[in-house]
C-alpha positions, 0 to 999 in steps of 0.5 A: 472442509474436512472429511474428519471433524472434531468429535465433540465430546463436551463443549459450552459457551462462556458468558455473552460478548466476552473476549478471550486470547492465547493466555487465558487458558489453562488445564491442572489439578489445581484442587490438588486432587492427586487423582491425575484428574484435570480441571479446566481454567479459563480467564476473560477479558472481562474479568471473570474467572471459571474452573470446570470440571466436564464429565458428561452423561454421553459423547456431545453433551453441552456442560450441566450445572454440576460442571462449573466448579466455580465462577467469580467476577474478579473485576479486572481483566484477566491477561493469563492464568497459570498453575504452579508451586507458588507458595513458599512452605508449600509444594502445593499447586496454586493458580496464579492470575495476571491482570495488568496491573497487578499479580494474584496469586490464589488457593482453590479448594473444595469442602464437602457439602451437608446438602445433596448439592455436593462439593463447593468450590472457594478461592483464597488470595494468598498474596498479590503483586501491584504492578509498576508498569503495565503487564503483557504476559507472563511464564514461570519455572524454577529459575536458577534451579531452584528446587520444590518451587516456581518463580514467576517472570512478568513482561510489561509493555515496555520490554522489562522483565519483572522476576518474583520469588513467590510473595516477594519482588526480586528484580527488574530488567529491561531487554536491550533494544525492546520496542514491543513485547512478544511471546515469552517462555522459559527453558529449565534446561538452559536455565534461560528466557526465549522471547522474540523481538520486534525485530523479528529475531529469537532472542535466549537470556540466561537467567543468571546474566539477568539477576546479576545486570544492572538494576532497571531504574532506567532504561540508559546506562548509568555512570555506575554501570559505566565504571563496571559496578554492574553487568551489561545485560547481554543477549545469549544467542539470537535467530532471524526468523524474518516474521513476528511471533505468535506463541513460544513454547519449549518441549522436554521430554528426556534430560539429555535435549529439549526443543524450543517450538516458535509459531510465526505468522507463516511458519513454525519452527523447531530450534535446539537449545542453542538457538540453531533451526532443527526443522521449519515448517511454511503453513498453508494457513493463517495459524492462530495457536499451537500447542507442541506434544509427545509422540508415539515415535521415538525422536519425533514431535507432535505438534497440534496448530489450529488455522483460521480456517477453523482447521486443527492440524496435527503435525509429526515434526514436518509431516502433516499426519492429520486434520480435523474440522472444529466449529470455531477459530481456535485461540488457545489449545491445550491437552489434559486428562478429563473424566479418566479420558487421557489426551482430550483436546480442549480448544478455547475462541476469542468470543468464548466456544469453549470445547473438548474434543478428541480425534475421529472420523466422521465421513461425509455421506454426500456423493457428486452426481456423475456428469453426463460425458457426450463426445466434443464436435471439434470443427463445430466448436472451431466454426463457433469460436471464428464467429464469436471472434468476429462478433468481438472484432465488430464490436470493437470497431464500432463502438468500443468494448460497451454502448456509450450513448446509455452511459452518456444519457445517465448525465450531460456535462457542459462548460461555458466559458465567459467571454468577457473578464471578471469585473473584479479579478479573483487572481491572489499571490500572483506572480506575474509583475505588478500590474493585476493579473485578469481572470475569467469565470468558467461554469460548469452545468450538469444534467441528469436523467436519472437519480444519480449519487456520490457526484464529484466534479474535478477541474483541470487546467494545465499550469502555470493556470489556477482555478479558484475551486477545483473540486465539487462534490454533490451527495445526490441528484434527483432525476431530471435535476440541474446544477451549475458551479462557477469557478474562475481561471487566472495565470500564476507565473512568469511562463506560459502553459502549454495548452488554453484547453481544460477539463471538467471531469465528472465522477458519479454512481448510478443506483440499480435494483441489484446495486443499491451502491451503485455502478460507478462511472465517469463523464467529462467535457473539455473547453477552451480557455480565452487567449486574450487570459494570457497574451497581449497584443503588440506593435508589428515589426518587420525585423522580428527574429522568429516567423512562421508562415501557415498558407490556406487554400482560401483568401487572407482574413482581417486579424481585426475579424479573428481577434475582435477581443483583444482592445485594452488587454495585458498578457503575454504570448507564445508562438504555439499559443497563437498560431494554434487559435489563429488556424482555429479562429480561421476554421471557425470564420470559414464554417460561419460562411459554409465553406467546408473545404478550408485547409491550412498547410506549412510549406517551410523547414521544419525548425528542428534545430531550435526544439532540439536546444530545448531538448538539450535545455531540459536534458541539462536540467535534468542531469543537474538536479540528479548530482544536486540531490546526490550531493545534498544527500551526502552534505546529509549524512556528514551532517548528522555524523558532526551532530553527534560530535556535539555531544562531546565537543560542543565549541565545534564551529563545523556544524553551522558551516555544515548546515549552511552547506545543507541549506543552500543545497536545498535551496538549490534543488528547490532553484532547479526543480522550479526551473525544471518544471518550468522547462518541461512547460515550454517543451509541451508547448514547443513539442505541440507546435512540432506536431502541429507543423508536421500534421499540417506540412504532411496533410495528417488526419486526425488519427495519425496526429493523435498517434504523434501526440501519444508519442511526443506527449506521453507524460503531464510531468516527468521525474527523474525517476521517469523522464521525457527524454527516455520515454518519447525515444522508446516511443519513436523507436518503437514507431519507427521499427513498425508502421515507419519501418523499411524493411523486416530487418528493422521490426526484428530489432528488439527494443529495450524493456527498461527505461533509464536515464540516456547519457545524452539527446544525441539518440532521441535527436537521430529518432526524430530527424529519421521519423520526419524523414521517413514522414517526409518519404511516404510513410504513414502512422498507424498502430493496426496489426498490419502495420507491421508490413514493411513500406515503401518510401516515395520521394514526393518530391525534393523534400528536405528536412534541415536547420532554419533560422526559424526559432521555437520561442520558449517564454520570451514575451514577445508581440 
């Protein structure tokens, strides 16, 4: 809050629920009394015109009945009011009122009454102009150097300047490149109009250039203009200020020079007559209005700037000289002489608060209380800090940042997958052959303990699996309520999903006494889809090209016991999915038998060479997509150039060839994107299998497998800007330089902070091989702060990594 408040001299509130803007306020001796006393003229968007002559009995008085000289309803919204010599044959001042479709000029006069009520004021319409275009704002002045009269220039909403020589219409000109109208002002010294275009640049147009340019009956060039019978409208000078302008004001206190002031959204500028910047000032607050006026110091200019913090700042050039508090946000400010008091500041807010004030001091009597000082015991504070840090560390280790039990009790989410296919398949627009693709029903149940609101259930599965419905919304759920929703899942595509796990996520709000809107929370549950949804059994073959051997510490189990539901099923199969399903069913089988020490292992060679082939194929599609997009961009530029040639050469056959090229390139880009998506899906499947085999091979814990999954599967989808190769390489490099590092020298190596598409995959393949090698030599994965300590690699035997004949199949349809 400012120490200095604007001293209220006179104030009033205009009407009820009326709106005002910067053009709605004007100060002038509109009734031509000749005594130098200004009147306050206010117009509103509701069409009310009011004229005040404030003369309070004592400072701070509100408006009296006799202060309002005139109030008349003109019906049409009033955009702007100005006072000048607008009537021919006389130099008396008249009032110009701008409506959206009309310009009216009135004379204001007062007649002495015969009774004690005093002088009565009335307005008389001198002339009016009906506008063919919707008006935005206006300015006036002695255009062309005329003497003893003022001309009016109105700017329309579509960027046309309409000049009126008092009672007659002179001409209209469109500003070149105009999109939205900006503030408009007239400089009498250079005989120019100054505005700010939608390109955020100040533009100056000479009046003589406007007067002799081609008439603006239509915006495009005419044949006569091309032949030279009319001059083209050319801008005199421009200045890019980089922001939209709120207002423009021309200040000329002597004949030698004038200044152009422009109020922007963040700065205000002072320009010379030729458009050069004299000075500029960056504003701390968002401005709402301004007014330059003469300064007592020669060579300087004072500027009043109101802002949206209810403040009025006084600047001398760029130096802040005074700051005062206002009771409202001003949208218009003027300075005048009222009731023999010079320099009265008149401000108007957008809701009709009209105030006449002057600058003065109004110091606050509040004194801040003394703060009780006490000496600090740093030893005790250090002990307390260590205790708090220990508590925070223990909480993070045990249960995370907040207790989960209460949140989980609010809403329980469970999912049940039907063991049988739907009797009538829900698959539509299926791309897998001509056979009918089966679908399976999943039911998700929500059970809430307390009242919940804004419940939104979202279900996710891996493509090309498709849901019949993936979004469900409930506005409110009463306490102890159960809701169940169902949907079907089916395979749509000629390739396989990377996993069969789905996820049901519920976002909701729990209302509290302090927060009726509710605290946002999230719950989720996962479900597994049946393997028979995507695969079918095949005849056993002893000559299979691709084999994986999973060892167990228990006796073999019959496959009929593990996969009882594969009779009469149709689908396709993937090595990762069937391997993972086999391990899961083995674990479930032995758990039912009460055996807890069941374990699987893998003693074969890691199939890295086949894995690298999938990586190279995916990377090749990414590079190909990048080249195709660049080529498509080049051809599109050429096609646009050919389109321009069509204006003069209609028989040119080149456009037909060009459009065929563009369409074929677009088809190629789309086809490559589809292939890239399928390749990425296969790469994710292969990555899951590699992680599974590494875990079985090195007997990794669940936490270590989670670290591998975070490093190898960081993205749900890859793009040209951020792809799988560079992301995984950065993650594996981090592991090699931290928990899997051999020495402190490796830890000191800095990783690149910027990810970009690599030139090839050799670095990535080298890092993957090195990671497997260090795991084989005893390295262990962890993310704790102690992981940076160098580890001693111990060779547990003669394990080695080489390229075997085992291959990870991508989308081969084999049983």
